Structure formats: C-alpha cells, structure tokens
C-alpha positions as CSV (number, residue, x, y, z in Angstrom):
1,M,130.9,153.5,56.3
2,A,129.6,151.0,54.6
3,Q,131.6,147.6,54.4
4,A,130.6,144.5,53.2
5,V,129.6,141.9,55.4
6,R,131.4,138.4,54.6
7,R,128.9,135.5,55.9
8,R,131.8,132.7,57.0
9,S,129.8,129.2,56.8
10,L,129.3,126.7,59.5
11,S,130.1,123.8,57.4
12,P,133.9,122.3,57.7
13,L,134.0,122.4,54.2
14,A,134.2,125.4,54.8
15,L,138.0,125.5,55.1
16,L,138.4,123.9,51.7
17,N,136.7,126.9,49.4
18,S,138.4,129.0,49.9
19,D,138.3,131.4,47.1
20,G,133.9,131.8,47.9
21,K,132.4,129.3,45.8
22,A,131.4,126.0,45.9
23,H,133.4,122.8,45.0
24,P,131.5,119.4,45.1
25,K,133.2,117.3,43.1
26,E,136.4,118.5,44.5
27,N,136.0,118.7,47.8
28,S,134.7,115.3,47.6
29,L,137.0,114.0,45.4
30,A,140.3,115.7,48.1
31,L,138.3,113.0,51.3
32,A,137.4,110.2,49.1
33,T,141.4,110.0,49.2
34,V,142.2,111.1,52.6
35,V,139.6,108.7,53.9
36,L,141.1,105.8,51.5
37,G,144.4,107.0,53.1
38,L,143.9,106.3,56.2
39,V,142.2,103.2,55.6
40,A,145.7,102.2,53.7
41,A,148.1,103.3,55.9
42,L,145.7,102.0,59.5
43,T,145.2,98.1,58.2
44,N,149.0,97.9,57.3
45,F,150.0,97.2,61.0
46,W,147.8,94.2,60.5
47,P,149.7,92.4,58.4
48,G,146.7,89.2,57.7
49,L,145.0,92.9,56.2
50,H,147.3,94.0,53.3
51,M,145.1,92.9,50.6
52,I,142.4,95.7,52.2
53,S,145.3,97.8,53.4
54,S,147.0,97.4,49.2
55,W,143.4,97.7,47.4
56,T,142.9,100.7,49.1
57,G,146.2,102.1,48.7
58,L,145.5,101.7,45.1
59,A,142.8,103.5,45.0
60,G,143.1,105.8,47.4
61,I,146.2,107.3,44.5
62,L,143.9,107.3,42.3
63,V,141.7,109.5,43.4
64,G,143.8,111.3,44.4
65,G,145.9,111.9,41.7
66,A,142.4,112.4,39.2
67,G,141.9,114.6,42.5
68,L,145.4,117.0,41.7
69,M,144.2,117.3,37.7
70,I,140.6,119.7,38.9
71,S,142.1,121.2,42.1
72,V,141.4,124.4,42.8
73,T,142.2,125.6,45.5
74,T,144.9,125.0,47.8
75,A,143.0,123.5,51.0
76,E,142.3,121.1,48.7
77,R,145.8,120.4,47.4
78,F,146.9,120.2,50.4
79,L,144.8,117.3,52.0
80,L,145.3,115.6,49.1
81,V,149.2,115.5,49.2
82,V,148.3,114.1,52.4
83,G,146.1,111.8,51.7
84,L,148.3,110.3,48.6
85,G,151.4,110.8,50.6
86,A,149.2,108.0,53.0
87,A,147.2,105.8,50.0
88,G,151.4,105.4,48.4
89,V,152.2,104.4,52.4
90,G,149.9,101.3,52.6
91,F,149.7,100.2,49.3
92,F,153.7,100.0,49.2
93,L,153.4,97.9,52.5
94,G,150.4,96.3,50.9
95,V,152.9,94.6,48.4
96,A,155.7,94.2,50.1
97,H,153.1,92.2,52.9
98,G,151.9,90.2,50.5
99,G,150.6,92.0,47.2
100,L,147.3,92.7,46.1
101,W,146.0,89.3,45.3
102,G,147.4,87.6,48.2
103,G,150.5,85.8,47.0
104,L,148.9,83.6,44.4
C-alpha cells in the first residue's frame, strides 16, 4: 500500500505553519509581538522603567494588530493574541506609572 510520507521539519517555526506552507512575514510578526509583549509586561515590575514598558507595549499593540490582519494559521493567531494581551497590559500599566514621555 503506497502512502505519502510527510517529512516534519525540525524547525520550531514549523508548528506555526500548520498548512504546510512557509509564512515568513506572518511568523516574524507573531514572534515580534510575543517578544514586545513580554518585554512590556516584565518591565512593569520596576516602575522606573515605565517608558520602556509603555513604548514596547504600544509597538506590540501596533505590530500585533498588523499581524492579525494578515495571519493565516490558527497557531499564528494564538501567538498574536497572547502577545497582544501582554503588550496591552504592559502599555496600560506603563502609562499608569508615568506615561510615554515620562510625565512631561
């Protein structure tokens, strides 16, 4: 019985390409959103870093919104929504601690 053999890529990004096609732009936007969201959320533990958290949170929201517009697979959308949530929390807490421009 002849069956098609599917070779799985060993790349961690292969999990995002569940349709079997490469999506480099979509994957990079999803990963950038997650990284920006993590930086924005983690820098909120130190109120003196409110400018970093608010600016990276704002960038994460913008990049994540653009990524959601062009995302193809469910895994990409999952990462984008998680990153957007973290970026939103980082942005709003950064603004609450002093804002984008340091309370000018």
